[in-house]
N, C-alpha and C positions, 0 to 999 in steps of 0.2 A: 466842508470839502467833499466832493463826490468820490466815492471809492473807485479804485481802478478796476476796469472790467477784466475778466479772466482772459488768459491767452487763447487765441483761436487756433485750433489744430485741424490739419488736413491729414487724411489717413495714408496717402501714398503720393508719389510724384505726379504733379499736375502740370509742371512747367512745359514738358514736351507736348502735352495734349493741347494746351492753349497757345503754343508758339511764342513763349516768353523765355529769353535766354538767361534765366537765373542760374547762378551756381549753387552747388550743394555744399553745406558745411562739412568740416572735417569730422566732427562728431555730432550727427544729427540728433542724437538723444538729448544732448545738452543745449542745442541751439534753440533759439526762440522760433516759434512756428513761422512767422512771416518776415522776421527781421533779425539779422545777426546780432545787433545791439539795440534792443527795444528801449527807447527812452520814454520815461513818463513825463508828460507835460505838467509842470508845476506852475505856481503863480508867475514866476519869472518867464517861463516859456510862453505863457498866455500873453504876457505883455510884450515879449520879443519873440516872434515866431521863428521857427528854425529856417535856415537857408535851404534852398532847393537841393535835393539830393543829387550829387554829381555822379553817383554810381548808376543812375537810371539811364539806360540806353535803349533806343528803339531796336526792334528786331532786325537783324541783317542776315540774309541768306549766306550759306557757307561759301567762302571764297571772296566775299565782298569786302570792301574797305570799311572799317569801323569809323564812323564820324567822330569828330572831337566832342568832348563832354559838353553838356548844356551849361550855359552861363546865364546870369540874369541880365536885365535890360541895361543896367548901369555899366556893366563890364563891356557889353556890346557897343555902347555909345563911345566908351573910352577907346576901345580898339579901333573903331571906325575913324575917330579923330586923329589917332596916331599913325594909322596906316597910310602909305603913299597912294596917290590917285591911280586908279586902274581903268582899263577900258570898261565901258558899260556892259554889265552882264546880260545874258539872254533872259527875256521875261520868263518867269516860272509858269508852269502849266496851271490851269485853274484848279483850285482845291476841290477834292472829291467831297461831296456832301452826302448826308443820309437821304435815302429814298423816302424816309418817313418824316421829313422835316415838317410837312404840312400838318401831320397829326401832332407833332411836338408843339407847334405853335397853337394849335387848337386846344390842347390839354392845358397849356400854360396861360391861355388868354384870360382866364378868370382872374388871375392875380395881376396880369398886365393892365386890365381895365380898372383895377382898384388900387393902383399906385405902387405895386411891387410886393416883394417878400421881405418882411421885417424879422428882426431877431425874436420879437414877441410871438410871431406866428410859428416860427420853427420850434421855439420852446413849447408852444401849445400843442404842436404835433407830437413832440416827444412825450409830453405829459399825457396826451390822449392814449397812447399805447401803454404807458405806465399805469393808467387807471383801468386797464382791462381790455383794451382793443386788441392786444396780442403782443407777441414778441417783436422786438425791433432792434435795429442798429442805427445809432446816430454817429455820423462821422463828419470830419472836416478835411477838405483838401486845402492845404496851405503850403505854398512854395514847392509843389511837386511831391509832397509827402501826404500820407493818409493818417489822420489821427482819429482813433476810435474811442469814443467816450462812454457809450452805453452799448452793452451787448448782453444777451441772456446768459445765465450761468451755464457752465459746461459740465455740471455734475452728472448729466445723463449721457455724456459722450457726444462727440462731434459726428459729423456726417460720415458714413450713413448712420443716422440715428434711428432709434426704434420709433415705430408709429404708435400713436395713441392720443388720448385726450391731454388737455393741459398744454397745448402747443409744443409737445415733445418733439414732433417731427420738425418744427420750425427751428429748433435749437441747433440743428446740424447745418443750417443754411447760412449762418453768420459768416463763416470763413469765406464762402464763395462771393458774398457781397463785397468784402474787402478785396478779394482777388480780382473781381471784375473791374473795380475802380483802379487798382494798381496796374492791371493789364492795359487799360486805356491810357494811363499816364506813360507807360513804356512805349506804346505804339504811336502816340501823338504827343511827344514831349513839348512842353510849352504851349500847347493848344487848349488845355483845360484850365479854366479860371479857378480861383479859390472859391469854394462853395461850402455850405453847411447844410447837410441833408439828413432826413430820417427815412429809413427804409423798413417797410413792414415785412416781417418774416413769415407771417401766417398765410393761409390760403385765401382769405377773404379780404376784399377792400374794406377800408375803415371809415373814410370821410364821406358819410352819407349826406346828400345835399339837403334834405329836409331838416336835418339836425342843425344846420348852419344857416337858417333863414334870417336870423336876427343879427348875426355877427359874421365876420369874415372867416372863411374856412382855412385852416392851416394846410400847408402843402405836405404831402407824403407820397413816397414811391412805394408801389405794390406790384406784385408779379402780374396781376391783371386788374382791369377796371371795368366799369359799367356806366351806362348813361345816367344812372341814379347816384353816381359817386364822383368825387373830385380827385380821386387817386390817380397818380401819374404812373403809367406802365414802366416796369423795370425788368430786364431779362432775367428769367429765373435761374436757379442754381444748376439746372441740367446742362446749360450751355458750357459751363466750366467744369462741372462734375460728371455725374452719371446717374442713371436710374438703377438703384440697387436691385439685383437679382432679376431684372426684366429687360435689360439690354446689354448682352454680352457678345463678345466676338466668337469666332468659330472655335477657339480654344477654351471658351468659358470665362475669359477675363472680362472685368468691367471695362466698358468703353468710356474713356475720359475725353471730354471736349466734344462739342457739337460737330465740328468738321470731321472728326474720326467716326462719329456715329452716322453722319449723313453719307460719307463715302462707303461705309460698310453696308448700309441698307441698299444703296444704289447698285453696288457691285454684286451683292448676294442675290438680289431679286430683280434681274433685268427682264424677266419674262413678260410677254403681253398678257392681257386679261384672259384670253381664251385658254391659256395654259395654266391658269391658277385654279384653285379649288373653288367651286361655285357656291360659296356661302358668305354670309355676313357674320364677321367675327367680332366679339367684344368680351373683354374680361374686366372686372372692376368691382368696387364696393357699391352695394345697393341697400344696405341695412341701417343707414344712419338717419332714420326718421324723416323729418321734413326736409332735411338737407338733400336726401337722395330720393325725393318723391318721383322725379322724372325717371330716374334709373329703375326704380322699383316697378313702375308701369311698363318700362321697356322689357325687363326680364320676364314679364308675364305675357308678352306678345306671342310667344310660341304656343302656349296653351290656349290663348284666346283664338288664334287663327285655326287651331285644330278643332275647337268647338264650333267655329263658323263653317267648318267643312272645307277649309282652304289648306289642305295638307301640304300641297306643293309649296306654298309660301312658308308654312311653318317649318318645313325641312330646310329652308335656306338660312335659318338662325343657328349660329354656333356660339352659345353664350354661357354654357355650363361647364364647370370643371370636369364633369363626368365625360364630356365629349373630347377630352384630351388636354394636355398642358399646352398653353399658348402664352408666349411673352412677346415683347416688342420686337425681338430679333426673329421671331417665327410667324408673327401675325401677317406679315406681308405675303405669305404664300396663299392667302385667301383673296378672292376677287373683290370683296367689299369689306371695308373696315369701319366699324361704328365708333362714334365719339359722342359722349354724353356729358354735359356739364353737371356740376353738383354744387349749386349756389356759388360757384367760382369756376376758374379755368382748371384744366387738367394738364399736368406736365407732359403728357404723351401726345399733345396736338402735333408738334412739329415732326416727331418720329413717324406718326401714322400718315401725315400728309406726304411724307417722302417715300412711302412704300411703293408707289406705282400702282396702287389699287384705287378703287373708287371710294372716296371718303364720304361717308353718309352720316349726317348729323341733323338734329332738330335746329331750329333757328338759334344762332349764337347770341347769347345775351352778354357774355363777358368777352373782352378782347385783350390780347397781348399787344406788344408794341408794333407788330406787323400784320395782324390778322384782319385789320380793317381794309387792307388792300385786296383781300381775297373776295371773289364774287361767286355767289351761289349759282349753280348751273354751268359755270365755267371751270372753277377749281374744285368744287365739291357739289354733292347732291344734298339739297335741303328737304327735310320732311317736316310735316306738321308736328307740333308738340301737344296738340289738343287731344280730345277723346278719340279721334280717328287715327292716332299715331300708328298703331299696329297695322291697321288696314292700309294706310298710306305707304308705310315701309314695304309691306308685302306687295302691293300693287307695283311700286316703282322698281323693286328688286326683280320681280318677274318680268316686267316690261324690258328692263335692261338685259336680263338673261336671254329673252327671246331675240333681242337685237344682236347681242354678242354671238350667239350660236348661229343665227341666220347670216350674220356678216362673215363669220368664219367659214360657213358652208359656201357662201358666194366666192370667197377668196380661194377656196379649194376647188372651185369649178363645179359644184353641185348645182344642178338646175333647179330653180325655185318655181313654184306654181305661179301661174299668171295672176297678177293682182296682189302678190305678196303672200304672206303666211296666212292660210285660211283656217289654221287650227288655232283660233283665238281662245286663250285660256284665262287671261287676267281680267278682272272686272273693269279695269280702266279701258282696255282695248274693246271690251264688249260695249261699254257705254259710248265710246267714240264711234264704233261702227253703227250703233243705233242712231246717233245723231246725224251721221252722214246719210243713213238711209232715209231719215225724215227729211233731210235737206233735198234729196233727189225728187221727192214728191211735191215740193213747193212750186207753185206757178211762177213762171219767169216773166210773163207779160199778160196783158189782157185783164179780164175780170177775175176776181178771186179775193178772198179775205185778206191775203198778205200782199197783194200787188201794190196798193197805195203806200205801204210802208217800205217795201223793198226798193221801190223805184222813185222815192221822193227826191233824192239828189238829182236824178236824171230829169225828172219833171221840172225842177227849178232851173236847171241849165237850159232846157228847151224854152221855158218861159222867158228867161233873160235874152235868149237869141231872138225870140219874136219881138220883144220890146225894142231891141236894137234895130231890127228891120223896119218896124213901124216908125221909128224916129228918123228914118232915111239914111242911116249909117250903112256901111258895108256889111255883108253877111260874114260875120266873124263870131268866134266863140267868146262870150263874156262870162267871166268867172262868177259863179254864184257864191252866196255867203258860206255854204257848207264846204265849198272847195277851197276856201281860204283858210280853213282850220288846219293846224299842223297835223301831219300824218300820225296815226296811232302807232305805238310800238308794235313790232312784230311779235306775235305769240310764239312761245317756245316751240321748237320743232318736235320735241319729244315730251312725254309725260313727266320726265325727270329734269328737263332743262333744254338748253339750246344747242348742246354739243353731245357727241356720241360718248358712250362710257369710256372708250379708250382715250378719246381726246381729253376728257375730264381728268382721268388718272394721270395722263402725261402732263397736263397743264399744272396740276397740283405739285407734282414732283419737280417740274421745271422751275416753278416759282421758288420752291425751297432751295433748289440748287443755285439759282441765279441771284436771289434777293434775300436769303436768310442764311448766308454763310457767316462765319465768325467775323469776317471783315465788316459785314453789315451790322452785326451786334455791336462791334466797337464803334462804328460810325454813329450809330444811334445813341450810344451812351455818351460819346464825345459831344454830340450836338445838343442832346437834352441837358447835359450839364452846362454847356455854354449858354443856352437860352435861359436856363434856371439862374445861372450866375449873373446874367445881364439884368435880371429882375430884382436881385438882392439890393437892399437899401443900406447895407452895412458891410464892413470888411470882416470876414470870418476869422476867428482866432481859435487855436486849440483850447478846448475846455480844460479846467483843472482836473488832473488825474487821467487824462487821455493817454493812450498808448500809441506810439508812432510806429507805423509800418512803412518802411521805404522800399520793400520788395527786393532787398539785396540778396536774400536767400530764403528758402522755404524749409520747414521742418519735414524731412522725408521719412 
């Protein structure tokens, strides 16, 4: 028999932050963390699953009528047969779906093409984490209730947990996994099928593709994934919890729930770019060996640019604690915010993208459930991660600085010199002017070393026109082979992308505000659990020793 997992504890009220109308117990110190009466699933419970919890209600705004309790399908059919005939009801509006359904289908296509998800595969995923892949939570949704069968020990304390080795930080995330699933069941009652899932609590994805070449890979949910892994993205703990000590409100309190965090960042930092501090800010860990190799090269950029004589670019970096305390609630005062992966995603992505500043990052290798919809050059500025990373960041930051300052001068009515800014200081602008100067000297027609290459399409067009005339046809333009080719994509209008810095900052914030609200998080979770459940080849049952969480109340 599998031993019961320890109770999951949350440190303070989360219900209001995540918009779930749970009541609080009379004596919270004696109440179970997530359920007023936590039942342990024994052998009988596994054979006969619990009935759907009737206390689970969708959220209703104040003053609205509370709908009747949920009932199961057999009760609905009985009532429909006994009820008198009535006039046909109006057709219900189309169901709202997740914007990210295409990515859900892509992530699950591996198992769909191979016959579905079996109990043996889920057991293999559970065992993979038990064998050293990291901390995990295994849970079953049966009849509208959540049964947790495996969870890491809570002897180190729950979230906010201490950071350190041995998956210590992951131990504080277990409660938020359960909370996220219960939250979806509350907001979409009867819309989530029975499922059996394993969720990774660590930073890194686990199911590397090359390890599963000879056998079918087991399904596992992880906070972020990568093209080299089979892991399925799952919204991380910060959407329901908070970032300890780095995202607080004006009074210094921790901000619970992503909607509260997003609204706070938008209201506190509405300034345009020209009114923000003209620096690139980043704070983070960079000393973890191979894991932080990219970050270690990044923090050396300021010194390297000074050695190259580019002091102006070096002064744009604000990356050291000696330059002042910066957390997620104050980083938005800077014109540019840096983001660097560390062999995994970072929980600060959505907070930084919502800043209203220019989001600067090397090419993203890991993705969350929504980040594949973001476009470099439109929502953020992408820089190279190679040996020229420091120079590329410096060039693009200075080019954007020149644009922002010149644009603000033009808006203020300051007369600009004819032909634009003649004081070119960045290497990128110098190279661009040199290329343009070379282009002015090239011959446009007649004899010359470049004429036959520059005008080959025109020569072919004229040749086809002559052939048409010689054949007796009317004098008309005949398309040549080169003119039938599809048009090439337009080159970016600026060294950093196809949009202005202010447009990029606004587009990133707008995307987060419109497509990454808590409503979008819930829709994603509902739809990914739906599609996952549709692929299951067995009916999930609570495992022996599992603890049931109905979400009737929380331990406050």
